C-alpha positions in Angstrom: -0.1 -0.1 -0.1 3.1 2.3 0.6 4.5 1.6 -2.3 1.4 2.5 -4.1 0.9 5.5 -2.4 4.6 6.6 -3.5 4.4 5.9 -7.1 1.3 7.6 -7.1 2.6 11.1 -5.2 5.7 10.7 -7.7 3.1 11.2 -10.9 1.3 13.7 -9.2 4.5 15.4 -8.8 5.9 14.8 -12.3 2.7 16.4 -13.8 2.5 19.1 -11.8 6.2 19.4 -13.7 5.0 19.4 -16.5 2.0 21.6 -15.8 4.4 24.1 -14.8 6.7 24.0 -17.6 3.4 24.0 -20.5 1.9 27.4 -18.0 6.0 29.0 -18.8 5.5 27.9 -22.4 1.8 29.2 -23.2 3.4 32.6 -21.2 5.6 33.1 -24.0 4.7 36.4 -25.9 3.3 35.5 -29.5 4.4 37.8 -32.4 3.4 38.5 -35.8 6.5 39.2 -38.6 4.7 41.5 -41.4 6.2 41.6 -44.8 8.4 44.5 -45.2 6.4 48.2 -46.3 7.9 50.4 -48.6 7.4 53.4 -50.4 9.5 54.9 -53.2 9.6 57.7 -55.4 9.7 57.0 -59.2 10.2 59.1 -62.3 9.4 57.9 -65.9 10.5 59.9 -68.8 7.5 60.5 -71.6 7.3 62.4 -75.1 4.1 62.5 -76.6 3.8 63.7 -80.0 0.3 64.6 -81.9 -0.2 65.6 -86.0 -3.4 66.0 -87.4 -4.2 66.8 -90.7 -8.3 67.2 -92.3 -8.9 68.5 -95.3 -12.0 68.6 -97.4 -13.3 70.1 -100.6 -16.8 70.5 -102.1 -17.7 71.6 -106.1 -20.7 72.2 -107.7 -21.7 73.4 -111.2 -25.1 73.8 -113.4 -25.4 74.8 -117.2 -28.8 76.5 -118.6 -29.7 76.7 -122.4 -32.5 78.2 -124.0 -33.0 79.1 -127.6 -31.7 82.0 -127.4 -29.1 81.6 -124.5 -26.4 79.8 -122.9 -25.4 79.4 -119.3 -23.4 77.7 -117.1 -22.1 78.4 -113.7 -19.6 76.8 -111.3 -18.9 76.5 -107.5 -15.6 75.3 -105.9 -15.4 75.1 -101.7 -11.9 73.6 -100.3 -10.8 73.7 -96.8 -7.6 72.6 -95.0 -6.7 72.4 -91.3 -4.0 70.8 -89.5 -1.8 70.8 -85.8 0.5 69.8 -84.5 1.3 68.7 -80.6 4.9 67.7 -78.9 5.1 67.3 -75.7 8.2 65.8 -72.9 9.1 65.9 -69.5 9.3 63.4 -66.7 6.0 61.8 -64.8 6.7 61.3 -60.7 4.5 59.2 -58.9 4.8 57.0 -55.6 4.6 53.5 -55.9 3.7 51.2 -51.9 3.6 47.9 -51.4 5.2 45.1 -49.4 8.8 43.2 -49.5 8.0 39.5 -49.2 11.3 38.1 -49.3 13.5 39.4 -46.6 11.3 38.1 -43.0 11.3 34.6 -43.4 14.8 34.4 -42.4 14.0 36.7 -39.2 11.3 33.9 -38.3 13.8 31.6 -38.6 15.6 33.3 -35.7 13.1 34.0 -33.7 12.2 29.8 -33.8 15.8 29.1 -33.0 16.2 31.9 -30.4 13.3 31.0 -28.3 11.4 32.8 -25.4 9.1 34.2 -27.7 5.8 32.2 -30.3 5.3 33.1 -34.1 1.8 33.7 -34.9 1.0 34.0 -38.9 0.0 37.6 -40.4 -2.0 38.3 -42.7 -0.4 39.9 -45.9 -1.4 43.4 -46.9 -4.9 43.2 -49.0 -6.0 47.1 -49.4 -5.4 49.4 -52.3 -1.3 50.5 -52.1 -1.7 54.1 -50.4 -0.9 55.8 -47.2 -3.2 53.3 -45.2 -0.5 50.6 -45.8 1.3 52.7 -43.3 -1.2 52.8 -40.6 -0.4 49.3 -38.6 -2.8 50.6 -35.7 -5.5 50.2 -38.2 -4.7 47.1 -39.5 -4.3 45.6 -36.2 -7.9 46.7 -35.1 -9.0 45.0 -38.2 -7.8 41.8 -37.2 -4.9 41.4 -39.7 -3.3 39.4 -36.9 -5.2 37.4 -34.8 -4.2 35.5 -31.3 -1.1 38.3 -31.4 0.2 39.9 -28.5 2.6 41.7 -30.2 3.3 42.8 -34.2 6.8 44.0 -35.3 6.1 45.9 -38.4 9.4 46.9 -40.6 9.5 49.5 -43.0 12.2 50.1 -45.8 14.2 53.2 -45.3 16.6 51.9 -48.1 17.4 49.4 -50.7 20.0 49.7 -53.2 21.3 47.3 -56.0 25.2 48.2 -57.0 27.0 47.1 -59.9 30.5 47.7 -59.7 33.8 46.4 -61.7 37.5 46.9 -61.3 40.7 46.0 -62.4 43.0 43.4 -60.9 46.8 45.2 -59.6 49.5 43.7 -61.8 47.2 41.9 -64.1 44.9 42.5 -66.8 42.0 40.7 -65.3 38.8 42.5 -63.3 36.5 42.0 -61.0 32.7 42.5 -61.5 30.5 42.9 -57.7 26.8 42.9 -57.7 26.0 44.3 -54.0 22.7 44.7 -52.2 22.5 46.9 -49.4 18.8 47.2 -47.2 18.3 48.9 -44.2 14.6 49.1 -42.3 13.3 50.4 -39.0 11.8 48.2 -37.0 8.5 48.6 -34.6 6.8 46.4 -32.0 3.5 47.0 -31.2 1.9 45.9 -28.3 -1.6 44.5 -30.3 -3.7 45.7 -26.8 -2.5 48.9 -25.8 -0.8 49.7 -29.0 2.2 50.4 -27.2 5.6 50.5 -29.1 8.0 47.9 -26.9 11.1 48.5 -29.1 12.0 50.5 -31.9 15.5 50.2 -34.1 16.8 49.9 -37.5 18.5 47.1 -38.9 20.9 46.6 -42.1 21.5 43.7 -44.4 23.9 43.6 -47.2 25.3 40.5 -49.2 27.5 40.4 -52.7 28.0 38.1 -55.6 31.8 38.6 -57.3 32.9 37.2 -60.3 36.2 37.6 -62.5 36.7 38.4 -65.8 39.6 37.6 -67.7 39.3 38.9 -71.1 37.9 42.2 -72.0 35.1 42.1 -73.4 34.0 39.0 -70.8 30.1 38.9 -70.2 29.2 38.1 -66.8 26.0 37.0 -65.0 25.4 37.6 -61.4 23.7 35.1 -58.8 21.0 37.9 -57.8 19.3 34.8 -55.5 22.9 34.3 -53.6 23.1 38.4 -53.1 19.0 38.4 -51.8 20.1 35.5 -49.4 22.9 36.8 -48.3 21.1 40.3 -47.1 18.3 38.6 -45.8 20.4 36.2 -43.4 22.5 39.3 -42.3 19.3 41.4 -41.8 18.1 39.2 -39.9 20.6 38.8 -37.1 21.4 42.2 -36.8 17.3 42.3 -36.0 17.0 39.7 -33.9 19.6 41.1 -31.6 18.3 44.6 -31.3 14.9 43.2 -30.8 16.3 40.4 -27.5 18.2 43.5 -26.1 15.4 46.0 -26.1 12.4 43.8 -25.5 14.2 41.7 -22.8 12.4 38.1 -23.4 14.8 35.2 -21.9 16.1 32.9 -25.0 15.3 29.6 -23.9 17.9 26.4 -24.3 18.1 25.2 -20.8 16.4 21.8 -19.9 14.2 21.7 -17.0 15.9 19.4 -14.4 13.6 16.4 -12.8 14.3 15.5 -9.3 15.8 12.1 -8.9 12.8 10.8 -7.3 10.4 11.4 -9.7 12.6 9.3 -13.0 11.9 6.3 -10.7 7.7 7.2 -11.8 8.9 7.4 -15.7 9.5 11.2 -15.8 11.7 13.0 -18.2 12.9 15.8 -18.7 11.2 17.8 -21.8 14.1 18.1 -25.0 16.5 21.0 -24.8 15.5 23.8 -26.9 17.8 24.4 -29.6 21.2 26.6 -29.1 21.3 30.1 -30.0 24.5 30.7 -32.5 26.1 34.3 -31.3 24.3 37.4 -33.0 26.5 39.5 -34.9 24.8 43.0 -34.7 25.5 45.6 -37.6 25.8 49.5 -36.8 
């Protein structure tokens, strides 16, 4: 009887330990990561040429003849109109939207680092007006169901650069395609709309080719450049977010007392260890 009670107490204690672990897991804040919103001024050259010409001719004639006389009459009416119009210049407009390429690595960093839980966000589906930057309105409309916080990012600078340089003591050249991306992030509480963290993060990537002969054609790997940019942006953003938000990273296993091991209770599997984060400023 005493053995049965002892085993029962061990099982109850183990269940309590796992209940506490589950409660701690449930208490982790839920974060939704938006796609990166951008706004860009675009200028396009235009030239318009219009030429029109219109002409018309009306003619009439009549004759009259009697036994004693003869007469004839004629009439000609001719008109011509022409016009010419030419204009050229630059048409400027604002292009707005979302970049859906550079957030996957950031979501992966949050999952690997632990301390938070990810919630799937709905992409913006309205017209690309200034409303796309109204994150509070998007929260109120239910774009992030179940999220405690929304990590909202806007692109402040993005630029591809293509450069070439001659190698010293050599006729070869190097061609470089690089991408620089700077994003402003805000972490917003979905209940109080309070800003819990705000920071800028940058990412960069490049692809380098060597041209041995003048006139060689080079094909850069744009996918590699974009992938490197996404990963470096994720590292920088994750480091800043954890520094400001103050979420404890998981990675330690929950210890199980020796007295509970006999009841078949084992420790939960440890979360993945967080790799060192490089913060680019």
